[in-house]
MINUTI-926428 format. One record per residue (C-alpha): residue number from 1; chain; x, y, z. Coordinates in pm, 1 decimal, decimal comma. Layout:
pos:unit:X:Y:Z
NUM:A:X:Y:Z .
...
//
This chain:
pos:unit:X:Y:Z
1:A:0,0:0,0:0,0 .
2:A:287,4:236,5:76,0 .
3:A:417,8:184,6:-277,7 .
4:A:75,0:266,1:-426,3 .
5:A:48,4:581,5:-216,0 .
6:A:396,6:685,6:-327,5 .
7:A:299,8:649,4:-694,4 .
8:A:-18,4:846,3:-627,7 .
9:A:192,1:1124,6:-477,7 .
10:A:413,7:1125,5:-786,9 .
11:A:111,7:1155,3:-1014,3 .
12:A:-26,7:1442,6:-805,1 .
13:A:308,1:1622,3:-829,6 .
14:A:303,5:1579,5:-1207,6 .
15:A:-55,7:1702,3:-1224,9 .
16:A:19,4:2005,4:-1009,0 .
17:A:326,0:2093,3:-1214,5 .
18:A:161,5:2067,4:-1556,3 .
19:A:-185,9:2200,6:-1485,9 .
20:A:-383,9:2446,0:-1278,2 .
21:A:-590,6:2163,0:-1131,3 .
22:A:-565,6:2190,3:-750,9 .
23:A:-381,3:1907,4:-576,9 .
24:A:-376,6:1840,7:-201,8 .
25:A:-131,2:2064,4:-18,9 .
26:A:-30,4:1764,7:188,9 .
27:A:142,2:1592,5:-104,5 .
28:A:509,8:1553,3:-5,3 .
29:A:754,0:1737,7:-229,0 .
30:A:1122,7:1694,1:-294,5 .
31:A:1341,9:1740,1:-599,9 .
32:A:1385,2:1363,0:-619,4 .
33:A:1008,6:1305,3:-616,5 .
34:A:953,6:1579,9:-872,0 .
35:A:1211,2:1418,2:-1096,3 .
36:A:1043,2:1078,1:-1062,0 .
37:A:703,1:1233,6:-1131,2 .
38:A:810,6:1272,5:-1492,7 .
39:A:703,2:911,7:-1552,7 .
40:A:338,5:1021,7:-1530,4 .
41:A:340,6:1317,2:-1769,4 .
42:A:160,0:1116,8:-2038,4 .
43:A:-108,7:1014,9:-1787,9 .
44:A:-152,9:1381,3:-1697,9 .
45:A:-214,8:1431,7:-2069,5 .
46:A:-484,3:1163,0:-2054,1 .
47:A:-672,4:1352,4:-1783,8 .
48:A:-632,4:1691,4:-1953,0 .
49:A:-732,8:1552,1:-2292,4 .
50:A:-1038,9:1384,8:-2144,5 .
51:A:-1151,4:1708,4:-1977,4 .
52:A:-1103,0:1901,4:-2301,4 .
53:A:-1300,3:1639,4:-2495,3 .
54:A:-1585,9:1670,4:-2243,6 .
55:A:-1588,8:2049,2:-2283,0 .
56:A:-1601,9:2013,2:-2661,6 .
57:A:-1883,8:1758,8:-2643,6 .
58:A:-2093,5:1976,0:-2411,6 .
59:A:-2033,4:2290,8:-2617,2 .
60:A:-2110,3:2111,8:-2944,6 .
61:A:-2455,6:2018,8:-2815,1 .
62:A:-2568,4:2380,3:-2844,7 .
63:A:-2304,4:2557,5:-3053,7 .
64:A:-2148,2:2522,1:-3401,0 .
65:A:-1837,5:2306,8:-3428,4 .
66:A:-1600,5:2599,5:-3480,3 .
67:A:-1721,8:2773,9:-3164,6 .
68:A:-1705,5:2448,9:-2965,4 .
69:A:-1343,6:2397,7:-3076,1 .
70:A:-1258,4:2758,0:-2986,6 .
71:A:-1404,8:2713,6:-2637,7 .
72:A:-1219,8:2385,4:-2592,5 .
73:A:-885,2:2541,1:-2687,4 .
74:A:-954,1:2831,1:-2450,9 .
75:A:-1038,2:2585,2:-2174,3 .
76:A:-716,5:2394,0:-2243,8 .
77:A:-511,5:2713,1:-2212,2 .
78:A:-673,2:2790,6:-1878,3 .
79:A:-636,2:2429,8:-1764,4 .
80:A:-259,4:2431,6:-1819,3 .
81:A:-195,2:2801,9:-1765,7 .
82:A:-60,9:2810,2:-2124,0 .
83:A:242,5:2632,6:-1977,7 .
84:A:360,8:2462,8:-2296,2 .
85:A:264,3:2753,8:-2521,9 .
86:A:485,1:2976,1:-2307,1 .
87:A:776,1:2738,4:-2366,3 .
88:A:722,2:2745,0:-2741,9 .
89:A:711,1:3124,6:-2738,4 .
90:A:1027,8:3163,0:-2532,0 .
91:A:1220,0:2908,3:-2738,3 .
92:A:1119,0:3075,6:-3064,8 .
93:A:1231,0:3414,3:-2934,2 .
94:A:1559,9:3283,8:-2798,6 .
95:A:1669,9:3067,8:-3088,5 .
96:A:1526,4:3303,0:-3348,8 .
97:A:1665,3:3622,8:-3201,4 .
98:A:2001,4:3522,5:-3052,7 .
99:A:2325,4:3496,4:-3247,3 .
100:A:2521,5:3307,5:-2980,0 .
101:A:2433,2:3029,3:-2737,2 .
102:A:2465,4:3263,1:-2440,0 .
103:A:2242,3:3527,0:-2599,0 .
104:A:1980,5:3268,9:-2695,9 .
105:A:1962,0:3138,2:-2340,1 .
106:A:1939,2:3492,2:-2202,6 .
107:A:1649,1:3577,4:-2435,6 .
108:A:1467,2:3256,6:-2342,8 .
109:A:1477,7:3361,3:-1976,2 .
110:A:1317,6:3696,7:-2060,8 .
111:A:944,1:3697,8:-1986,1 .
112:A:871,7:3948,6:-2262,2 .
113:A:741,4:3822,7:-2597,8 .
114:A:922,0:3917,8:-2917,2 .
115:A:835,4:3889,3:-3283,8 .
116:A:956,0:3530,8:-3322,3 .
117:A:764,4:3416,4:-3016,5 .
118:A:445,9:3598,8:-3113,2 .
119:A:456,4:3455,4:-3464,4 .
120:A:515,6:3101,9:-3333,3 .
121:A:231,6:3129,1:-3081,5 .
122:A:-16,3:3267,1:-3334,7 .
123:A:65,5:3002,5:-3593,0 .
124:A:51,7:2722,0:-3336,2 .
125:A:-289,7:2825,8:-3203,5 .
126:A:-425,7:2890,0:-3552,7 .
127:A:-294,6:2557,2:-3676,8 .
128:A:-441,0:2379,3:-3376,8 .
129:A:-779,7:2539,9:-3432,5 .
130:A:-791,7:2453,0:-3803,4 .
131:A:-682,2:2093,8:-3755,0 .
132:A:-914,6:2029,6:-3461,3 .
133:A:-1210,1:2163,7:-3660,4 .
134:A:-1115,9:1922,2:-3937,8 .
135:A:-1094,6:1632,7:-3692,6 .
136:A:-1423,8:1734,4:-3531,2 .
137:A:-1595,4:1726,4:-3869,9 .
138:A:-1470,6:1368,0:-3907,2 .
139:A:-1595,5:1272,6:-3558,4 .
140:A:-1241,7:1194,4:-3442,8 .
141:A:-1169,4:1491,8:-3219,9 .
142:A:-1223,4:1330,0:-2879,7 .
143:A:-987,9:1039,1:-2940,9 .
144:A:-743,5:1257,5:-3134,2 .
145:A:-699,8:1509,1:-2855,2 .
146:A:-649,0:1239,9:-2591,3 .
147:A:-391,4:1059,0:-2806,0 .
148:A:-212,8:1383,3:-2896,3 .
149:A:-209,5:1513,0:-2539,2 .
150:A:-59,8:1186,2:-2411,4 .
151:A:196,5:1112,2:-2681,4 .
152:A:316,7:1471,8:-2717,2 .
153:A:390,1:1490,9:-2343,6 .
154:A:571,5:1158,5:-2358,7 .
155:A:784,1:1282,1:-2649,5 .
156:A:871,7:1604,4:-2468,5 .
157:A:951,9:1441,1:-2134,5 .
158:A:1159,5:1166,8:-2299,0 .
159:A:1412,6:1429,9:-2407,9 .
160:A:1525,5:1447,6:-2045,8 .
161:A:1661,1:1092,0:-2078,1 .
162:A:1936,1:1151,7:-2332,9 .
163:A:1968,1:1527,9:-2384,5 .
164:A:2191,9:1753,5:-2171,9 .
165:A:2026,3:2021,3:-1959,6 .
166:A:2178,6:2361,2:-2029,9 .
167:A:1994,9:2612,3:-1808,9 .
168:A:2191,7:2700,5:-1496,9 .
169:A:1922,8:2913,0:-1335,1 .
170:A:1876,1:2793,6:-975,5 .
171:A:1517,5:2918,8:-976,9 .
172:A:1422,8:2739,3:-1298,5 .
173:A:1092,0:2557,3:-1258,1 .
174:A:1225,1:2268,3:-1466,2 .
175:A:1547,7:2214,6:-1274,4 .
176:A:1406,3:1931,1:-1055,4 .
177:A:1301,0:1752,3:-1375,3 .
178:A:1635,7:1793,4:-1545,8 .
179:A:1821,6:1525,3:-1354,4 .
180:A:1897,1:1208,0:-1544,9 .
181:A:1580,3:1015,2:-1622,8 .
182:A:1591,1:644,2:-1538,4 .
183:A:1519,5:368,8:-1788,7 .
184:A:1214,3:268,7:-1583,5 .
185:A:1067,5:616,6:-1604,5 .
186:A:1135,8:632,1:-1978,0 .
187:A:965,9:295,2:-2025,8 .
188:A:654,7:406,5:-1834,3 .
189:A:644,3:724,7:-2042,0 .
190:A:682,8:534,9:-2367,9 .
191:A:419,6:271,7:-2291,7 .
192:A:157,4:516,3:-2165,8 .
193:A:227,5:757,5:-2450,8 .
194:A:224,4:501,9:-2731,0 .
195:A:-57,8:263,2:-2636,6 .
196:A:-345,9:509,2:-2701,8 .
197:A:-228,1:548,1:-3062,9 .
198:A:-362,5:200,3:-3138,7 .
199:A:-716,0:331,6:-3092,3 .
200:A:-676,1:444,5:-3454,0 .
201:A:-567,6:99,0:-3573,9 .
202:A:-227,1:-60,6:-3617,5 .
203:A:-135,7:108,8:-3946,1 .
204:A:-216,0:461,0:-3829,0 .
205:A:-57,8:395,5:-3490,2 .
206:A:268,7:279,6:-3645,0 .
207:A:269,7:583,4:-3873,3 .
208:A:222,2:819,6:-3578,5 .
209:A:489,6:645,6:-3373,3 .
210:A:743,3:638,7:-3657,0 .
211:A:697,8:1004,7:-3751,2 .
212:A:705,0:1129,3:-3390,6 .
213:A:1026,8:933,0:-3330,9 .
214:A:1179,0:1100,1:-3635,3 .
215:A:1060,1:1437,9:-3507,0 .
216:A:1211,5:1368,6:-3164,1 .
217:A:1546,6:1279,0:-3317,0 .
218:A:1555,5:1586,6:-3540,7 .
219:A:1435,9:1818,7:-3263,4 .
220:A:1699,3:1684,8:-3024,3 .
221:A:1977,4:1734,8:-3277,9 .
222:A:1850,8:2085,2:-3356,7 .
223:A:1838,3:2212,5:-2997,7 .
224:A:2178,9:2062,0:-2919,9 .
225:A:2320,6:2241,8:-3222,6 .
226:A:2152,2:2572,1:-3133,6 .
227:A:2190,2:2586,6:-2753,5 .
228:A:2382,3:2274,1:-2651,4 .
229:A:2089,9:2085,5:-2501,6 .
230:A:1743,8:2147,8:-2360,8 .
231:A:1575,1:2389,5:-2124,4 .
232:A:1224,0:2373,9:-1982,8 .
233:A:1112,4:2598,2:-2267,5 .
234:A:1239,5:2342,3:-2519,1 .
235:A:1028,6:2072,3:-2355,5 .
236:A:721,0:2293,1:-2384,4 .
237:A:800,4:2361,0:-2748,7 .
238:A:852,4:1990,5:-2815,6 .
239:A:510,5:1916,0:-2667,5 .
240:A:335,7:2179,0:-2876,4 .
241:A:508,8:2087,1:-3201,4 .
242:A:456,5:1713,2:-3159,7 .
243:A:89,8:1770,0:-3070,1 .
244:A:40,9:1964,7:-3392,6 .
245:A:230,7:1697,8:-3584,4 .
246:A:3,1:1423,6:-3449,3 .
247:A:-309,0:1613,0:-3558,7 .
248:A:-154,0:1658,9:-3903,0 .
249:A:-76,9:1286,6:-3933,8 .
250:A:-430,8:1194,4:-3831,7 .
251:A:-578,7:1428,0:-4091,7 .
252:A:-342,9:1299,1:-4361,6 .
253:A:-433,6:936,6:-4287,0 .
254:A:-808,8:984,5:-4255,7 .
255:A:-1004,7:763,6:-4497,1 .
//
């Protein structure tokens, strides 16, 4: 029972870190526990995706599809505090606007939004809206958003396993997560992130898995080349980009 309670605490830490959903204040916290909580990031995506799907379903009962999708995206932003979108914005500003590694990292720590970040955020939200409307019209939105929320978080968190952490800010929110990820935690992430893909059938699932693995490899090589490794912002960007990629694959493979 103690082991079950410990895993529950890890999940609550992951949920509290990646969402605005209240978790009990009594949940024990330590950097070691926060690091181990990374194994449940995909399961956090399952809960968030399910809640978003429920909001879409309720809204679609009385509103047009486009409005229901808009409300669902807005709800998702509030649910996560735009956590991952903020990472995408900061990474775009830093890597787009800096000429050296040091300058890029400095810009990424700046809370202000620049042209690169604004453009990336607008295009990501617009792309998400358009693709989710398309999936909603094909009656695949609910499953698609759950699959995308889970797998994209698994892809992002898996970068911790074999990519160097480059931010040296002691106050960085991601620092407890940046310690070396164990093989067990990577396995849990991979299994929970990949299994839902098979809801779309073996062929589509294998296509999604193969393309997201290619994306992960290319993204890892790119951030190492540009800044020497990853920061928390890079993980947020990886989640957003892989989520969009999954929607695109689903649309491309629709019958």
